[in-house]
C-alpha positions in Angstrom: 0.1 0.1 -0.1 1.4 3.4 -0.9 1.3 6.2 1.6 0.4 8.6 -1.4 -3.2 9.1 -2.5 -4.9 11.1 -5.0 -6.3 11.1 -8.6 -4.5 8.6 -10.9 -3.5 11.5 -13.2 -1.4 13.2 -10.5 -0.3 10.2 -8.5 2.7 9.4 -10.6 3.9 13.1 -10.5 3.4 13.2 -6.8 5.4 9.9 -6.3 8.2 11.2 -8.5 8.3 14.5 -6.4 8.3 12.3 -3.2 11.2 10.3 -4.6 13.3 13.2 -5.3 12.6 14.6 -1.9 13.4 11.2 -0.5 16.8 11.2 -2.4 17.8 14.6 -1.2 16.7 13.8 2.3 18.7 10.5 2.4 21.8 11.9 0.9 21.8 14.7 3.4 21.3 12.0 6.1 24.1 9.9 4.9 26.4 12.8 4.6 25.7 13.8 8.3 26.5 10.2 9.4 29.9 10.4 7.6 30.5 13.8 9.4 29.6 12.4 12.7 32.1 9.6 12.1 34.9 11.9 10.9 34.4 14.3 14.0 34.3 11.4 16.5 37.5 10.0 14.9 39.3 13.4 14.9 38.5 13.9 18.6 39.8 10.5 19.5 42.9 10.9 17.3 43.8 14.0 19.4 44.7 11.8 22.3 44.0 12.1 26.0 41.5 14.9 26.8 38.0 15.3 28.3 36.8 12.9 25.6 39.5 10.3 25.7 40.6 8.5 28.8 44.3 8.2 29.8 45.1 4.6 29.2 48.8 4.6 30.2 52.0 3.9 28.1 52.2 1.5 25.2 49.5 -0.1 23.2 48.8 0.0 19.5 46.4 3.1 19.5 46.7 5.7 16.8 46.9 9.2 18.1 48.8 12.4 18.4 48.9 14.5 21.6 47.1 17.6 20.6 46.2 18.6 24.2 42.8 19.9 23.2 40.8 21.8 25.8 37.7 20.5 27.4 35.6 23.1 25.8 37.1 22.1 22.3 36.4 18.4 22.8 32.9 19.2 24.3 31.9 21.1 21.2 33.4 18.4 18.9 31.8 15.3 20.5 28.4 17.0 21.0 28.4 18.1 17.4 29.3 14.6 16.3 26.4 13.2 18.3 23.9 15.9 16.9 25.0 15.0 13.3 24.5 11.3 14.0 21.0 11.7 15.5 19.9 14.0 12.8 21.4 12.0 10.0 19.7 8.8 11.2 16.3 10.5 11.5 16.7 11.9 7.9 17.5 8.6 6.5 14.6 6.9 8.3 12.3 9.6 6.8 13.7 8.8 3.4 12.9 5.2 3.8 9.3 6.1 4.9 9.0 7.9 1.5 10.1 4.9 -0.3 13.7 5.6 -0.8 16.1 2.7 -1.0 18.9 4.1 -3.2 21.9 2.6 -1.4 22.9 -1.0 -1.5 22.7 -2.7 2.0 26.2 -4.1 1.7 27.6 -0.6 1.2 26.5 0.4 4.7 27.6 -2.9 6.2 31.0 -2.3 4.7 31.1 1.3 6.0 30.0 0.3 9.5 32.7 -2.6 9.4 35.5 -0.2 8.4 34.5 2.4 11.0 34.2 -0.2 13.7 37.8 -1.3 12.8 39.0 2.2 12.9 37.4 3.0 16.2 39.0 -0.1 17.6 42.5 1.3 16.7 41.7 4.7 18.2 42.0 5.4 21.9 39.1 4.6 24.3 36.6 7.6 24.4 33.4 8.8 26.1 33.9 7.1 29.5 36.2 5.3 31.8 34.2 2.1 32.0 36.6 0.1 29.7 39.5 1.0 32.1 37.4 -0.6 34.9 36.8 -3.7 32.8 40.6 -3.9 32.3 41.3 -3.5 36.2 38.6 -6.3 37.0 40.0 -8.5 34.3 43.6 -8.0 35.6 42.3 -8.9 39.3 40.7 -12.2 37.9 43.8 -13.0 35.8 45.8 -12.7 38.9 43.7 -15.3 40.6 41.9 -13.0 42.9 38.1 -12.3 43.2 37.0 -9.3 41.4 33.6 -9.5 43.1 35.5 -8.9 46.4 38.6 -7.1 45.5 38.3 -3.4 44.6 40.3 -1.5 42.1 41.6 0.4 44.9 43.0 -2.6 46.7 44.9 -3.5 43.4 46.2 0.0 43.2 47.6 -0.4 46.7 49.6 -3.5 45.7 51.5 -1.4 43.2 50.2 -3.5 40.2 50.9 -1.5 36.9 47.4 -1.9 35.8 46.0 -1.0 39.2 48.0 2.1 39.5 46.0 3.4 36.4 42.7 2.5 37.8 40.0 5.4 37.3 39.0 7.1 40.6 35.3 6.6 39.8 34.3 3.0 41.0 37.5 2.7 42.7 35.9 1.3 45.8 33.4 -1.0 43.9 33.9 -4.6 43.1 32.7 -5.6 39.6 29.0 -5.8 39.1 29.0 -7.7 35.8 28.1 -11.2 35.4 30.5 -14.2 34.9 30.4 -14.2 31.2 31.6 -10.5 31.1 34.0 -11.2 33.8 35.5 -14.1 31.8 35.8 -11.9 28.7 37.6 -9.2 30.7 39.9 -11.8 32.2 40.7 -13.0 28.7 41.6 -9.7 27.6 43.8 -9.1 30.7 45.5 -12.4 30.0 46.4 -11.3 26.5 47.4 -7.8 27.6 49.5 -8.8 30.5 50.5 -5.9 32.8 49.8 -3.2 30.2 46.5 -1.4 30.7 46.8 -0.2 27.1 46.9 -3.7 25.7 44.2 -5.1 27.9 42.0 -2.2 26.7 43.0 -2.9 23.0 42.0 -6.6 23.5 38.7 -5.6 25.1 38.0 -3.3 22.1 38.8 -6.3 19.8 36.2 -8.5 21.6 33.6 -5.7 21.3 34.4 -5.3 17.6 33.8 -9.0 17.0 30.5 -8.9 19.0 29.3 -5.7 17.1 30.0 -7.0 13.7 28.4 -10.4 14.5 25.3 -8.6 15.6 25.4 -6.4 12.3 25.7 -9.6 10.1 22.8 -11.4 12.0 20.4 -8.6 11.9 21.1 -8.1 8.2 20.2 -11.7 7.6 17.2 -11.6 9.8 15.8 -8.4 8.1 14.7 -10.3 5.0 15.4 -9.7 1.3 13.9 -6.2 1.0 16.7 -3.6 0.5 14.8 -1.0 2.5 14.5 -3.2 5.5 18.1 -4.2 5.4 19.1 -0.4 5.1 16.9 0.5 8.1 18.5 -2.2 10.1 22.1 -0.9 9.1 21.1 2.7 9.9 19.9 1.6 13.4 22.9 -0.3 14.2 25.7 -1.1 11.8 26.2 2.4 10.3 24.8 4.3 13.4 27.8 6.5 14.5 26.3 6.6 18.1 26.3 2.7 18.3 29.8 2.5 16.9 31.0 5.1 19.2 29.4 3.8 22.5 29.9 0.1 21.6 33.4 0.0 20.0 35.1 3.3 20.5 33.9 3.6 24.2 33.8 -0.2 24.5 30.9 -0.9 26.8 30.0 -4.4 27.8 26.3 -4.1 26.5 27.6 -5.1 23.2 28.6 -8.6 24.4 25.2 -9.2 25.8 23.2 -8.1 22.8 25.4 -10.1 20.5 24.5 -13.2 22.4 20.9 -12.2 22.7 20.8 -11.6 18.9 22.4 -15.1 18.4 19.6 -16.7 20.2 17.0 -14.9 18.1 19.0 -15.9 15.0 18.9 -19.5 16.0 15.2 -19.6 16.8 14.3 -17.8 13.5 15.8 -20.6 11.5 13.3 -23.2 10.4 13.9 -26.6 12.1 12.3 -29.6 10.2 12.9 -32.4 12.8 12.1 -32.8 16.4 15.9 -33.2 17.1 16.6 -30.0 15.4 14.0 -28.2 17.2 15.4 -29.4 20.6 19.0 -28.5 19.5 17.9 -25.0 18.4 15.9 -24.5 21.5 18.9 -25.6 23.9 21.6 -23.6 21.9 19.3 -20.5 21.9 18.6 -20.7 25.6 22.4 -21.1 26.3 23.0 -17.9 24.4 20.1 -16.0 25.9 21.4 -17.3 29.3 24.9 -16.1 28.5 23.5 -12.6 27.8 21.9 -12.4 31.3 25.2 -13.8 32.8 27.0 -11.0 30.9 24.7 -8.2 32.1 21.8 -9.0 34.4 19.3 -6.4 33.0 19.0 -8.5 29.9 16.9 -10.8 31.9 14.0 -8.7 30.8 14.7 -9.1 27.1 15.2 -12.7 27.5 11.7 -12.8 29.3 10.3 -11.2 26.1 12.1 -13.8 23.9 10.4 -16.5 26.0 7.0 -15.0 25.3 7.8 -14.9 21.7 8.1 -18.7 21.9 4.8 -19.4 23.6 3.2 -21.1 20.7 6.4 -23.3 20.3 6.3 -25.2 23.6 9.1 -27.6 22.8 11.4 -24.6 22.0 10.2 -22.8 25.1 10.9 -25.7 27.4 14.3 -26.5 26.0 15.2 -22.9 25.8 14.4 -22.3 29.4 16.5 -25.4 30.3 19.5 -24.1 28.3 19.3 -20.6 29.7 18.9 -21.7 33.4 21.7 -24.3 32.9 24.1 -21.5 31.6 23.2 -19.0 34.3 23.6 -21.6 37.0 26.9 -22.8 35.8 28.3 -19.4 35.2 27.4 -18.2 38.7 28.5 -21.4 40.4 32.0 -21.0 38.7 32.1 -17.5 39.7 31.0 -18.2 43.3 28.5 -16.8 45.8 30.3 -13.5 45.9 29.1 -12.8 42.3 25.5 -13.0 43.3 26.0 -10.7 46.3 27.6 -8.1 44.1 24.6 -7.6 42.1 22.8 -5.6 44.8 25.7 -3.2 45.2 24.9 -1.4 42.0 21.9 0.1 43.6 23.9 2.0 46.1 24.9 4.7 43.4 22.6 7.5 43.8 24.4 10.1 41.7 23.5 8.4 38.3 19.7 7.5 39.1 18.2 9.4 36.2 14.5 8.6 37.3 13.1 10.3 40.3 13.2 7.5 42.8 11.9 8.5 46.2 14.3 8.0 49.0 11.8 6.0 51.0 11.9 3.4 48.1 15.6 3.4 48.0 15.9 2.7 51.6 13.8 -0.5 51.3 15.7 -2.5 48.8 12.9 -5.2 48.5 10.2 -2.5 47.8 12.5 -0.7 45.4 13.2 -3.8 43.3 9.6 -4.7 43.3 8.6 -1.1 42.1 11.1 -1.3 39.2 10.1 -4.8 38.3 6.4 -3.8 38.3 6.8 -0.6 36.4 8.9 -2.4 33.7 6.5 -5.1 33.2 3.6 -2.7 32.9 5.6 -0.6 30.3 6.5 -3.7 28.4 2.9 -5.0 28.3 1.8 -1.4 26.9 4.6 -1.4 24.3 3.8 -5.0 23.3 0.1 -4.0 22.7 1.2 -1.0 20.6 3.5 -3.0 18.6 1.0 -5.8 18.1 -1.4 -3.3 16.6 1.0 -1.4 14.5 3.4 -4.1 13.0 3.4 -7.4 11.4 4.6 -10.3 13.6 7.8 -11.3 11.9 11.0 -9.6 10.9 12.0 -11.4 7.7 10.1 -12.6 4.8 9.7 -16.2 6.0 10.8 -16.0 9.7 8.5 -18.0 12.2 9.4 -16.0 15.2 7.4 -13.1 16.5 9.9 -10.6 17.9 7.5 -8.0 19.0 7.4 -9.0 22.8 11.3 -9.2 22.6 11.4 -5.6 21.4 8.7 -4.5 23.9 10.6 -6.0 26.9 14.0 -4.9 25.6 12.8 -1.2 25.2 11.0 -1.2 28.5 13.9 -2.5 30.4 15.9 0.6 29.3 13.6 3.4 29.5 12.2 2.3 33.0 15.8 1.6 34.3 16.7 4.0 37.3 20.2 4.1 35.8 20.1 5.1 32.1 23.1 5.9 29.7 23.1 6.2 25.8 25.0 2.9 25.5 22.2 1.0 27.2 20.2 1.5 24.1 22.1 -1.4 22.6 19.7 -3.6 24.5 17.1 -2.8 22.0 18.3 -1.1 18.9 19.3 -4.3 17.0 16.1 -6.0 18.0 14.0 -2.9 17.1 15.9 -3.3 13.5 14.1 -6.7 13.1 10.7 -5.1 12.9 9.2 -3.1 10.0 9.2 0.6 10.8 7.6 1.5 14.1 6.3 4.6 15.9 9.2 4.6 18.2 12.1 4.6 15.6 12.8 8.3 15.5 12.0 8.9 19.1 14.5 6.4 20.4 17.1 7.9 18.0 16.5 11.3 19.3 16.6 9.9 23.0 20.1 8.4 22.3 21.4 11.5 20.7 20.0 13.9 23.3 21.5 11.7 26.1 24.9 11.6 24.2 25.0 15.4 23.8 24.1 15.9 27.5 26.8 13.4 29.0 29.6 13.9 26.5 32.6 14.5 26.4 32.2 11.8 29.1 35.5 12.0 31.2 34.8 13.8 34.4 31.0 14.2 34.0 29.7 17.2 35.9 26.7 17.3 38.4 25.0 19.6 36.0 25.3 17.0 33.2 23.6 14.4 35.3 20.8 17.0 36.2 20.2 17.6 32.5 20.1 13.9 31.8 17.3 13.4 34.4 15.2 16.1 32.5 15.8 14.3 29.3 14.9 10.8 30.5 11.7 12.2 32.2 10.7 14.0 28.8 11.3 10.9 26.8 9.3 8.8 29.2 6.3 11.3 28.6 6.9 11.1 24.9 6.8 7.5 25.0 3.4 7.5 26.7 2.0 9.9 24.1 3.4 7.7 21.3 1.8 4.7 22.8 -1.6 6.3 23.3 -2.3 9.3 21.2 -0.6 8.8 17.9 -2.0 7.3 14.7 -0.7 3.9 13.4 2.3 4.4 11.2 1.5 4.2 7.4 3.0 1.6 5.2 5.6 3.2 3.1 5.4 2.9 -0.9 7.2 -0.2 -2.2 10.8 0.3 -2.7 12.5 -0.7 -5.8 14.1 -4.2 -5.5 17.8 -4.7 -6.2 18.9 -7.8 -7.9 20.8 -10.5 -5.6 23.9 -9.4 -7.1 23.3 -5.8 -6.1 22.2 -6.6 -2.6 
């Protein structure tokens, strides 16, 4: 169905004009994406600053010590985030008009090359990857990262511990055993060098990012427009590339595992044994995502709801997930479970207005967050069910709408929110046809990025601004769910031949 109406005599002219506007909009959007990547890369290449963390001597990173002022890197990084958000929105608008003038593999290649470049540039945007390196170093030394703090490693005189960031210096790791194993592997490869540990962490995240990109491209089906949309939301998204690869956040590991579970479940199994094997393997991957970052429990619950009409897959998947989580935490030890509650103790980055009376009662606090997330997920599921078809690809038997709803809800209702948390839903949202939430979540990620960048030494005023932005987005989400019309189906896009795609 075309989004254009009118008498037959003028419809062709209107479509042609719409096509021209779509091309101009798309070219402008793609140009802004390129500018964003270039500006982010320039900021990282300039070396340690308010944007780039100090990683210590050595390592393979490409940079020159420009000694940029904080005001300069703030302008540069925020400008790059604005260009990224505006560019993505413009391309999405062009796709809505029926434009599909770029080959999906071009965006895949561009995203892959950018991801490789960002891997070779210094870590930027936050100090989290340095914390991962310290926790990995603790684990590689045979100590318990769920008990030992970065400060304690610092006091031993360890060369990696001496470079520990002051933020979180008194906090043992709050990440699951799968993430901790990845950190330990990077530390083993990097030895006593913070720079080399960070590099191997970035390589790990590069692999996870590109694996996710390939899987969502395959799951998006044969239509070029659907594949372009998926690439713009994830693979060629400068914000996703910056936060997942350049900044190196652990969320990319969890979402790669979860996307792997979706990929297995979306493949048709023709025998009972194959169904069982797919269910067990997908469950193991989903469980590993939870064991990387516990908040992925909500998207995994959405994935389970997507399998309600496939009882054998649901049961075997649940067994696979439970076994993976149980084994992971048994290996990590009881201290790994105890550390999960410690994240709640950080009040300075609570972006939703949680009353103190709730924070003082951990059980009531957790129950409130759980209930609000489930209610939000139910509303989003209802809205997606009304607006969109059930499957992502042309012949995929898996309904991913509950998965997307729970992934989105777990981020927007989390008391702690950062732009890199959007990794929990962006690749999954890309598996659906266009939704009413596309532009809103892109703008949300861009605004949070602008507010929190350059990211090293974030000021109190930035957190206060982020709290306002989060509340405004929550209100906008309610309005989008309740008071907007169903998104119209775009005009059919021209199909490329298999050789072109």
